[in-house]
C-alpha positions as CSV (number, residue, x, y, z in Angstrom):
1,M,2.1,80.7,24.6
2,L,0.8,84.2,26.0
3,W,-2.8,84.9,25.7
4,L,-3.6,88.5,24.9
5,G,-7.5,88.0,26.0
6,S,-5.8,87.5,29.9
7,L,-3.6,90.9,29.7
8,D,-5.2,93.8,31.1
9,T,-5.7,97.1,29.1
10,I,-2.2,98.6,30.1
11,D,-0.5,95.5,29.3
12,R,-1.8,95.6,25.6
13,M,-1.2,99.0,25.5
14,T,2.4,98.6,26.8
15,L,2.5,95.6,23.7
16,V,1.1,97.9,21.3
17,S,4.1,100.7,21.9
18,L,6.7,98.1,22.2
19,G,5.5,96.7,18.3
20,I,5.2,100.3,17.4
21,H,9.0,101.0,18.5
22,L,10.2,97.6,16.9
23,L,8.7,98.8,13.4
24,F,10.8,102.1,14.2
25,Q,13.6,100.2,15.1
26,A,13.1,98.4,12.1
27,S,12.5,101.8,9.9
28,L,15.6,102.7,11.0
29,A,18.1,99.6,10.0
30,S,16.2,99.4,6.5
31,G,16.7,102.9,5.5
32,I,12.9,103.6,5.3
33,E,12.3,107.1,7.0
34,P,10.0,106.0,10.2
35,P,5.6,107.0,10.3
36,C,5.1,110.1,12.0
37,A,8.5,111.9,11.9
38,A,7.4,114.3,9.7
39,D,5.5,116.7,11.8
40,D,4.4,117.5,15.5
41,K,0.9,117.9,14.4
42,N,-2.3,115.0,14.2
43,F,-2.2,113.4,10.7
44,I,-2.7,110.5,9.1
45,E,0.4,108.7,7.1
46,V,0.3,105.6,4.7
47,V,3.8,103.9,4.3
48,A,3.1,102.6,1.0
49,E,6.2,100.1,1.1
50,R,4.5,98.8,4.2
51,S,0.8,98.7,3.4
52,E,0.5,100.7,6.8
53,L,-2.1,103.7,8.1
54,Y,-0.7,105.3,10.7
55,L,-2.6,107.8,13.0
56,C,0.0,110.5,13.7
57,E,0.3,112.5,17.2
58,G,3.2,114.6,18.0
59,R,6.0,112.3,15.8
60,Q,4.5,109.1,17.3
61,A,2.1,106.4,16.1
62,S,-0.5,105.8,18.0
63,K,-2.0,103.0,16.0
64,S,-1.5,101.3,12.9
65,F,-3.7,99.7,10.4
66,K,-2.7,97.5,7.4
67,V,-4.4,98.9,4.3
68,S,-5.1,97.8,0.5
69,L,-4.2,100.3,-1.9
70,G,-4.8,100.7,-5.4
71,S,-4.3,97.8,-8.1
72,G,-2.3,99.6,-10.5
73,G,0.0,101.1,-8.2
74,L,1.6,104.1,-7.1
75,D,1.8,107.6,-7.9
76,K,-1.5,108.4,-9.3
77,K,-1.4,111.0,-12.2
78,V,-4.8,110.1,-14.6
79,Q,-8.0,109.5,-13.6
80,G,-9.0,106.0,-14.2
81,D,-5.2,104.4,-13.7
82,Q,-6.1,102.3,-10.4
83,K,-3.0,104.3,-9.1
84,T,-3.0,105.5,-5.4
85,P,-1.9,109.1,-5.6
86,L,1.4,109.7,-3.2
87,G,1.8,113.1,-1.6
88,T,0.4,115.5,0.9
89,Y,-3.5,116.3,0.8
90,S,-6.6,117.8,2.7
91,L,-8.7,115.4,4.4
92,G,-12.2,115.9,4.0
93,V,-15.2,115.0,6.8
94,P,-15.8,111.2,7.1
95,R,-19.3,110.6,5.6
96,D,-21.3,107.1,5.3
97,S,-21.0,105.1,2.1
98,N,-23.2,102.7,0.8
99,R,-20.4,100.9,-0.8
100,F,-17.7,100.8,2.1
101,F,-19.4,101.8,5.2
102,T,-17.6,105.2,5.8
103,F,-15.9,107.3,3.1
104,I,-13.6,109.8,4.3
105,P,-12.0,112.1,1.4
106,V,-8.7,112.7,0.2
107,G,-8.1,116.1,-1.3
108,Y,-6.2,114.5,-4.8
109,P,-5.5,115.9,-7.1
110,T,-4.0,119.2,-5.1
111,G,-4.4,122.6,-7.3
112,D,-0.7,122.1,-8.1
113,Q,-1.4,118.9,-9.8
114,R,-4.4,120.0,-11.3
115,A,-2.4,122.8,-13.1
116,R,0.2,120.0,-13.8
117,G,-2.3,118.4,-16.1
118,F,-3.4,115.7,-13.3
119,T,-7.3,114.4,-13.4
120,G,-9.2,112.2,-11.1
121,G,-11.0,112.4,-7.8
122,D,-13.1,110.2,-5.4
123,V,-9.8,108.9,-3.7
124,G,-10.0,108.1,0.0
125,I,-9.8,106.2,2.8
126,H,-12.4,103.2,3.2
127,G,-13.9,100.2,4.7
128,P,-14.1,96.7,3.0
129,A,-16.5,96.5,0.4
130,R,-20.1,95.0,2.0
131,N,-20.1,92.6,0.2
132,L,-16.8,91.4,0.8
133,T,-16.8,91.8,5.1
134,W,-16.7,88.0,5.3
135,L,-13.2,88.1,4.0
136,G,-11.7,89.7,7.1
137,R,-8.1,90.4,7.1
138,A,-7.9,88.6,3.8
139,N,-9.0,92.3,2.5
140,T,-6.0,93.7,2.6
141,W,-3.8,91.0,1.3
142,I,-3.4,92.3,-2.2
143,D,-3.9,96.0,-3.5
144,W,-7.7,95.9,-5.2
145,T,-8.8,99.6,-4.8
146,D,-9.4,101.9,-7.9
147,G,-6.8,104.4,-5.9
148,C,-7.9,104.7,-2.5
149,I,-6.4,103.3,0.8
150,A,-9.1,100.7,2.4
151,V,-8.6,98.9,5.7
152,A,-9.7,95.5,6.3
153,Y,-13.0,96.0,9.0
154,E,-15.9,98.1,9.1
155,S,-14.7,98.8,12.9
156,E,-10.9,100.1,12.0
157,I,-12.1,102.6,9.4
158,S,-15.0,103.6,12.2
159,E,-12.2,104.0,14.6
160,I,-10.3,106.4,11.8
161,A,-13.2,108.4,11.1
162,A,-13.6,108.9,15.3
163,W,-10.2,109.9,15.3
164,I,-10.4,112.5,12.8
165,K,-13.4,113.9,14.2
166,E,-11.8,114.3,17.7
167,K,-8.3,115.2,17.0
168,K,-9.6,117.5,14.1
169,V,-7.4,115.7,11.3
170,G,-7.1,117.5,8.4
171,T,-4.1,116.0,6.6
172,I,-2.7,112.9,5.1
173,V,0.6,111.9,4.1
174,V,1.1,108.8,1.2
175,R,4.4,107.9,0.6
């Protein structure tokens, strides 16, 4: 068995790229549109069917994270339905959160959605609940949020927030 700790950084990047490439090929075979194909700009894409969040740069996924979504499912329309909204939204500035380490606001509902009667707010990308960090990766085994997108580790939400700030990313696509 190959031990990843013995690989240098370039070899690790090659393995990550290979993994993303294999995921892309699996997408083509399954008929699911591959991640990051929607735009040349930097953005975040969440593919709900896979429970994956992708950092997209120039139609390529530079990194992916396993996520947990709303316990009520998808396609949020009403406040309190515990569903994660589908669509394209603006991203707010990452901020500290007492509950989730970091919270990145998602601009749900859009003006058009409000006009159609959609209600709700406080949707975002965040880390694990502070009292459940000991669960580690298990934080993403089931969909448990009130409609948000949650990663498993504080380090992951910190990395996503830093990427958003560095790349000046302002858009998320949830599909």
